[in-house]
C-alpha positions, 0 to 999 in steps of 0.5 A, spaced: 855 693 117 849 695 119 849 695 128 843 697 133 839 691 134 832 691 138 830 684 142 822 683 144 821 678 150 814 676 151 812 671 157 807 666 154 801 665 157 802 670 163 796 670 167 794 663 166 800 660 167 801 663 173 794 661 175 795 654 173 801 654 178 797 656 184 792 651 183 794 645 180 787 642 179 787 646 172 792 643 169 790 639 162 784 644 162 782 650 158 783 655 163 781 663 163 784 668 168 779 674 170 778 678 176 770 678 178 770 683 183 773 688 177 768 686 172 773 684 167 773 680 161 778 675 160 785 677 162 789 671 159 788 664 156 792 658 156 794 654 150 789 649 150 783 655 151 786 658 145 785 652 141 777 652 143 776 659 140 777 663 148 782 669 147 784 675 152 778 682 152 773 676 151 767 678 155 766 672 160 758 671 158 761 671 151 765 665 154 761 661 156 755 661 150 761 659 147 763 654 151 754 652 151 754 653 143 760 648 142 757 642 146 750 644 143 753 642 137 757 636 139 764 637 137 769 631 139 773 635 144 767 638 147 765 631 149 770 630 155 772 637 157 769 640 163 769 647 160 772 654 160 776 653 167 775 661 170 780 663 175 781 669 179 787 673 178 792 674 183 795 680 184 800 679 188 803 673 185 802 677 179 806 682 180 812 678 184 813 675 178 813 680 173 819 683 178 823 677 178 822 677 170 825 684 169 830 683 174 833 677 170 833 682 164 837 688 168 841 683 170 842 679 163 844 685 160 848 691 164 848 697 161 842 696 156 836 700 156 830 696 157 823 699 156 817 695 159 811 694 155 806 691 161 808 687 166 810 680 162 814 683 156 819 688 154 824 691 149 832 691 149 836 695 146 843 693 142 844 699 139 851 698 137 852 691 136 853 687 130 848 682 129 852 675 131 853 680 137 847 681 139 844 675 138 849 671 142 846 676 148 839 676 147 839 668 146 843 667 152 837 672 156 831 668 152 835 662 155 836 665 162 828 667 163 825 661 160 829 656 165 829 661 171 821 663 170 819 656 168 822 653 174 820 659 179 813 660 176 812 656 169 813 660 165 816 660 158 818 666 154 817 667 146 822 673 142 824 677 136 831 680 135 830 686 129 833 692 127 827 695 131 821 695 135 815 694 130 819 689 127 822 686 133 815 685 137 811 683 130 815 677 130 814 676 137 806 675 135 809 671 129 812 666 132 809 665 139 812 659 142 819 660 140 825 665 138 825 668 131 830 673 127 829 678 123 836 681 121 834 686 115 828 691 115 827 687 108 825 682 113 818 685 114 817 680 108 815 674 112 809 678 114 806 679 107 801 674 108 798 675 114 791 678 114 791 686 116 789 685 123 795 681 125 798 687 123 801 690 130 797 697 131 793 696 127 786 695 130 779 692 129 776 698 125 782 701 121 782 693 119 775 693 116 776 700 114 783 697 109 779 690 108 773 695 105 778 698 100 780 691 098 787 691 102 787 684 105 794 682 108 800 685 110 802 685 103 797 689 101 799 695 106 805 695 102 804 695 095 798 701 096 802 707 094 803 713 100 799 718 097 792 712 097 793 710 105 793 718 107 787 719 103 784 713 106 787 714 114 790 721 114 797 723 114 799 721 121 797 713 121 797 713 112 804 714 113 806 710 119 803 704 116 807 705 110 813 706 113 811 699 117 809 696 113 816 696 109 820 695 115 821 702 117 820 704 125 824 710 128 821 708 135 826 708 140 827 704 146 826 708 153 828 705 160 822 708 162 815 708 160 810 712 163 803 709 167 797 710 162 792 711 169 793 711 176 786 708 179 783 705 185 777 701 187 773 700 193 766 697 196 760 700 197 756 697 203 750 702 202 747 705 195 746 712 198 749 718 196 752 720 202 755 713 203 758 714 196 760 721 196 764 718 203 767 712 199 769 717 192 773 722 198 777 715 201 779 714 194 780 721 191 787 721 197 789 714 195 790 716 188 792 723 189 797 720 194 799 714 188 800 720 183 806 723 187 809 717 190 809 712 184 812 718 179 810 725 181 804 725 175 799 729 173 794 728 169 789 731 166 781 726 166 778 724 171 774 718 170 768 715 175 765 708 175 760 705 179 758 697 179 752 694 181 748 688 179 744 687 174 741 680 175 743 674 180 750 672 176 751 678 172 754 685 175 754 692 170 759 697 170 757 704 167 762 710 167 764 717 165 769 722 165 771 729 163 778 732 160 780 739 161 784 741 155 791 741 155 796 745 159 791 744 164 794 738 168 793 737 176 794 732 181 792 736 188 786 731 191 782 737 192 781 739 184 781 731 183 775 731 187 771 737 184 771 733 178 770 727 181 763 728 185 761 732 178 761 725 174 758 722 181 752 726 180 750 724 173 752 717 175 748 716 180 740 716 179 738 712 186 735 706 183 742 702 182 744 698 188 751 700 188 756 695 191 763 698 188 766 705 185 772 706 181 777 712 180 781 713 175 786 719 173 788 718 166 793 722 161 799 723 165 805 726 164 811 728 169 811 735 167 807 740 172 803 744 167 798 750 168 794 748 173 787 748 173 782 753 176 
C-alpha cells in the first residue's frame, strides 16, 4: 500500500485579494497590483482582470496598451468597464498575511515538514500516511485556511494532494480555484492534454523548442523517448522532463528554503556620483547586516541597479552584476562594496537623472566558503 503523500496549498490571487480587502472601491473591477517605486510589472491580478487577459509579470505599459486596444475594438464587456485598476502593493499587509498563513499550516500539521514556496504557497509532507489518512488531514488544513484567511484577509486557497511535489504543484495549477487529489503517479495523465507551456518548470523558450519538434502537449513529452529528449534538451533537463511526464519526482519536501537574494533599494536626492556612492555604501551596510542576521548567508554575485525617468510618466531600470567563481563566497560589507562600486562606475554616465539605486547579493549559501581576495 502506497504511503507518503505531499500536499501543495496556494492562496488564490493573493496580492490582488489583499489589495481589494484594503480598498473596497476596487471590488467588482479588474485589479492589478504593482510597485511603481520599484518599477515592478504586475505582481498579481484578480479573477476579473485575468478573464480580460491581464496576468502576473505583465509590464504595466503592456497592460495599459491591452486595455486601450480592447476599448478601441469596442468589446462588449469593456463598454462599462473602468479599465484595469492599479493598486500599489502593501508589503506590511502581505507579510502579516503570509505569516498568519504559515502559522495556520504549522498549527494544523504538528510535526510535519512544511516547505515555503513563496509568501502564499507551501508543500506539506505526509510521509508515512496512507492516502485516506493524508487526505483527511490535508482537507482539514485547507478548510481551516479557507475559513480563517477568508475571514481575516478575504483570501481563499487551492490545493492538491499527490505522491510527490511536482504532481501536487501541477495539480494546484490545474484545479484553481478548488481541491484536487491525485492518488497515484499514473494520475499524471490528467495533464496530458495541456499544452507544454503549462508544464510546471518549463519556460517559454523550452516550450517553443519542444513545439518546433512537434511536441505540442504534455502527453507528447511522455511519448517521446528519453534519448530524444536528452538530445534536444541536454542530459539533466531531458531526464527530468521524461521522468516528470511519467509522474516521477524524487525531490523531497524540506522544512527550509534558502532565500534567493538579499537586497535593498534607496532613493537618491541628487544624480551626482559622490551622492550615489554614499547611498550605495549605506545599502551595502544594510545588505551585509541582513545577510548575517537573516540566515548567516554568503553570496557570490552582486547586482547593482539604477532607476531614472525616460519620460514624464515612465521610469526605467538598468543594472549590472558580477559573479565570482565557486568557491568564492562572501558576506563582509568591504568585499561587497568593492564589487558594487565597480558596477556603479559602469552604470554612471553623468547624464541620467538617477533617483533610485538598488543592490542585491544572490547565489546564496549558508555554508562559509573560501574567502574572496
